[in-house]
Structures are given as C-alpha cells and as structure tokens.
C-alpha positions, 0 to 999 in steps of 0.5 A, a space after each residue: 186362861 190369863 197368863 202372868 209372866 213374870 221377869 223380876 221387873 215390870 210385876 205391879 200391885 194390879 198385878 198382884 192382886 188379879 194373881 193373889 185373888 183369882 187362882 185361874 191366874 196362871 204364872 210363867 217365868 219369862 225365857 229372858 228372865 231364865 237366861 239371866 238367872 242361868 248365868 247368874 247362877 254359874 258364877 256362884 258356882 264358880 265363886 263356891 268352887 273358888 272358895 271364896 268366904 261368902 256370906 250365907 253361902 259357906 258361913 253360918 247365918 246372922 250372929 255365927 256369920 265368922 263361923 265358915 262351913 265345909 263345902 260338904 255340908 253347905 246343901 244341909 246348911 241351906 236346908 238347916 236355915 230352912 228349918 230353924 227360922 219356921 218359927 212363925 205362930 198365930 193364926 195363918 194368913 189367908 189364903 190371898 196374901 200367900 199367894 201374894 206373897 208367892 208372887 213378890 218372892 218368885 218375882 224377886 229370885 227371877 232377878 239375876 241379883 239373887 243367883 238361884 238356879 231357875 228351878 227354884 223358881 219354876 218350883 214356886 210357881 209350879 205351887 202357885 198354877 197347882 193351888 197349892 197354899 202354904 200355911 203361914 203363921 202371920 206373927 213370928 217376923 220383925 221385917 229384918 233380916 227380911 220376913 225370915 219367919 213367913 218365907 220359912 214356912 213357904 220354903 218349907 212346903 217348897 221342900 215337902 215339909 211344912 204344912 198349907 192349907 187344905 181346900 177347908 182352910 184346915 191345916 195339912 201336910 205339904 208332901 201329899 199335896 204335892 204329891 197329888 199336884 205332881 210337883 217334885 219337892 225342891 232340893 235347895 243348894 247353895 245360897 238358895 236357902 237364904 236368897 229365899 228368906 232374905 226379904 220383905 215379901 210378905 209384908 210388902 204383898 200386904 201392903 200391895 193388897 192394902 193399897 189396892 183396897 185403900 183406893 177402893 175405900 177412898 173413892 167409896 168415902 168420897 161418895 158416902 161424904 156426898 150422900 150425907 152432905 146432901 141429906 144434912 143439905 150442906 152447901 158443895 161452895 167450899 169445893 170451888 176448883 178456885 179454891 183449890 187451886 189455891 192449895 194444889 195438894 193432888 188428893 185435895 183438887 181429886 177430892 174436890 173435883 169428885 164431890 162436884 161431879 157427885 153433887 152437880 143437879 142437885 134438886 136438894 141444893 137448890 131447895 136451901 139455896 135461899 133463906 137458909 141460915 147457915 153461913 157455912 158448914 161444919 168441918 166434917 162436910 166442909 172440910 171434905 177434900 182437905 182431910 179426904 185429900 190429904 189421905 189420898 196422898 198418903 195411899 199414894 205414897 204408900 202405893 209408890 213405896 209398894 211398887 218400887 219394892 215388887 221390882 226391887 233385889 230384896 234377898 243376900 248377898 246379891 250377885 253382881 255381872 261382875 261375880 261379885 257377890 256382896 252382902 248388903 242390907 237390902 231385906 230390911 223392911 224399913 221402908 215398906 214398915 213405914 209406908 204401911 203405918 202411914 197406910 194404917 194412920 190415914 185410913 183411921 182418919 178416913 173413917 174418923 171424919 166418915 164417923 163424925 158424920 154419921 154422927 150428925 145424920 142421926 142427932 137431931 141437934 146437927 141434923 137440920 131438921 132430920 127426925 131422930 136417929 131417922 127414924 119416922 117414930 123416935 121414942 117408941 123406935 131408936 132407929 140408927 141409933 147404935 149404928 153410929 154407936 158402933 162405927 165409934 167404937 171401931 174407930 176408937 179402936 183403930 186409933 188405938 192400933 194406929 201406933 206406929 209399930 215401924 218406931 218400935 225396934 228390939 233387937 235380935 239375933 244377940 243384937 247383931 240384928 240391932 234395928 229392925 223394922 216389925 213391918 208384920 206387926 205394921 201389916 197386921 194393924 193396917 189390914 184391921 184398921 181397914 176392915 173397920 173403916 169399910 164398916 164405919 163407911 158403910 154405917 155412912 152410906 146406910 144412914 145417908 141413904 135413909 137421910 135422902 129417902 127422908 128428904 124425897 120428893 126432893 132428888 140428889 144430885 146425879 152421881 149420889 144418885 146413882 150410889 144411893 140407887 146402888 145401896 137400895 139395889 139386889 145386892 147388897 138388897 139394903 131396904 129403907 127402915 121403916 120398922 126398927 131391925 137389927 142393923 149388922 145384917 144391913 152393915 156386914 152387906 154394905 161393908 163386903 159391897 164397900 170392899 168389892 168396889 160395889 159402891 166406889 164412884 165410876 
C-alpha cells in the first residue's frame, strides 16, 4: 500500500490530490521532522515555565489578547478556543477536501515553528489512515486568522467531540468513530489549539485540488477547440510557431504547440485549402492560443501560490530556534484567496470562449455548411439546439460568480481583524465555476464530435481523431445523434469524463 511521508517541507500538489482522492494512501511523519518538533516543543514548554507573556498561549485571543490567563487554566484555554470557534454552517465540504485539509494541517504542524507536541500530528495522521473524515461545514470562514471555523470542526473530532461523515455521507458523532478506529482523543495543551486553527489549510486544500482539476480541464478545452476548428473547417495557419515566438507568453506558445499536434495530418484541412472564400476565422477559433494561453498562465500563477502555501508556516505565534515566540500574520489568507479569485475568473474565460465555438457549430449561419443544430432533419428535429442554450446558462452563472471575493473584506473580532480575505468564499465560487466549465467543454465536445460525423469520410488530424474516438468509446459511450434524444445524460457522462481527465490530450 503506498505511503506518503510528510516533513513540513516537501509536500506537492500531486501528493495532496493523491492522498485526498485515494483513501488507500497511508500517511507517515518523517522521523527527522518528529525530532525537530520535539525540540521546538521543548522551547515552548520552557517559555511557559518561565512565565513569559505569549499571545494565545497564556493570553486570550484576538481582542482579548490583553487578558493574562492563569497557568492552571492554560489547557482549558485551548479547549475553549476550539469549541467556541466551531461555528461553521451550511453543507459539509466533500470528503476529499476534508482529507486534503487534514493532510495540509498535519504537514504545517510538522514544521518546527509550530511548537506542538508530535502526538498531535500523529493523531491527525491516525485519523487520515483510518478513513475518519470530520464533518466540516463549508461556510463561516473569512480566511483570517486563517480558516478558524473549518479547522475548529476538525479539531473537535481530534478531541473526540464534534461529528464525522459516516460511510453513507451522513453526520455521526465523532466519539464512537474514534473508538471503532482505536484512536485515543487528543488532549490539547498550551499553544496547540491556536496552532491548529490559525492557518489557511481549508482554502489551500481547495486551491490545490482546483488547480489540479483546472490543468486537466485546460488541456481538454484545447482538444475541444481543435475538434471544433476541424468541424467548422477552419484554418490552423494562426497557430504557426513564428506568430507565437513574436509574443512568447508561455501559455500561448504551449497552446499553439498543442493545437498543431492535434491537427497534424488532417484530411479536412486539405479539403478546403484551395478556393475557400474566408480570409480568416472568427476570434473564438483564430485566437484560441492567445485566450487559452492566458488561461494557462493564470492557472500556473495559482499553482505556484498553492505550492508555496503547502509547506508554509501559517500558524501563530511562531517558534524559532532562538527560543523566541513571535506573533505575526502568516495566517492571513490573502495570497490564497487572490489565487482562487484569479482561477475563478480565468475558468470563466475558458468556458466563455468554448460556448462561442459551440454556438458556431449549431448555428447554420456560422457553421460553414453544417446542418442547423447538427441534425440531418432540421425542423422536425431540434438536434443540439438546447445544448448551446445550456452552455450559455452555465457561462452566465459563472460570470455572476466570478466577482472576486478577496476584495470584499468585512472587519471581524471587534475590529481587531479589520481586513480579511474571504478565501473560503472564493473557493466556494471557484468550485462551482470549475464544474460549470467541465459541462460547457462537454457541450463543445458533444457538438464537435457530431460535426465530425457530418464531414465523413473526411478525417481530422490524428490528435483530434483520437479525442473523437474517446468521446464515442464505450465509456462515456456517446453515440452519434440520429434521432432527437435528451442531451442531459450525454452531457453528464461527458462532463464526468472531462473531470476524470479521460478526454485530456496525452
């Protein structure tokens, strides 16, 4: 059985995706990280014994930071913090997102700056390895001081309180679930409660999963664009490498190269090379590298942000090897929230240009000889008329959701936390936009494949033909349209294949 060893420094996005989506992956703590954590914890214990005033360790929290706590109440302080902050509401986060945030929290706590006992990290790892998934509401976090509410709900389960998702996805008490798994509830000590919930791990977990899925969607969208170009008998001339070498944005260059690979060897292209009255194609075809290239560059920005955040010290205060315990603001989620908003906007762009190509495929005024709505009997049959309408509805929704949340601060905690990033709101919107994008690209693939059928016996480029065959394969099993049928099942199966990467060009 595969094992993922965490050390606080080397976790990758691929690691997160693998552990989140495959409960069979086992997690372990690197021995060197455990030793460093023991040394860090000794510094915290010495500071507490010395009576130094340290935020959140022997003081109250937020606006109550000036309240000094009696040494006899330090453990109770941490437990009260966790219980009081478990204030999330709404539907639960998906199990894969909760597993990802637990992995990220364990990885960050494994850093020596956290100053927690190694046993806390070990308990989190036990929960992951036993498949115990806390019930974590998706609403209630403003992203500073970190994702307080979501992480508090996880901490409640670590204590043996709160609720978990059972095998049926329903809420169940955590205590019996821990007992069944043979896991002893953790008793939080000084600093451990605040270290656990001060951090960006909920929004970062979602960003990591979204970045991975966005990259898969991007390659599939490029494949769909190539298929549409063939079905519409467009020209690949705008993908000439010399054009893009003179404006060498990395995403643009990569997109043009992938398009050339997909379109190579096309019989359809040769069929209209001569005597084509069109001087140039519409923007949605001709400018695919410029538009989807910009999308790729934005996804890379979000990926780079996530990669840094996975192994960053985002709890508070931080413990340094000098023995200093310093309060700061690394828990502030602005970098993550901003990346999520950029991702949401750019995935809206991806689906918007995809929908425009779908419109060209079904519109007889724009499709260059394809029958209206891609049916052999327009009039008596409506063909794919509603497929474009559904895509348009999804794009409109995504545009409404794409307004950045990270610019919408509302002060909290009696104005002590007077500028917050709203990262979980950004993640909530981005998840919906991604799902819309998968459906919109599925709509283009559905119409593009039908368009290729109507051009037979002419064959498209080798890469496009391979994509076409996968659309028509047993899974997802989308047959050519001969008589009108409900397109919803086809769209759902295609969208699932898009999400799984089954239609992404190799």
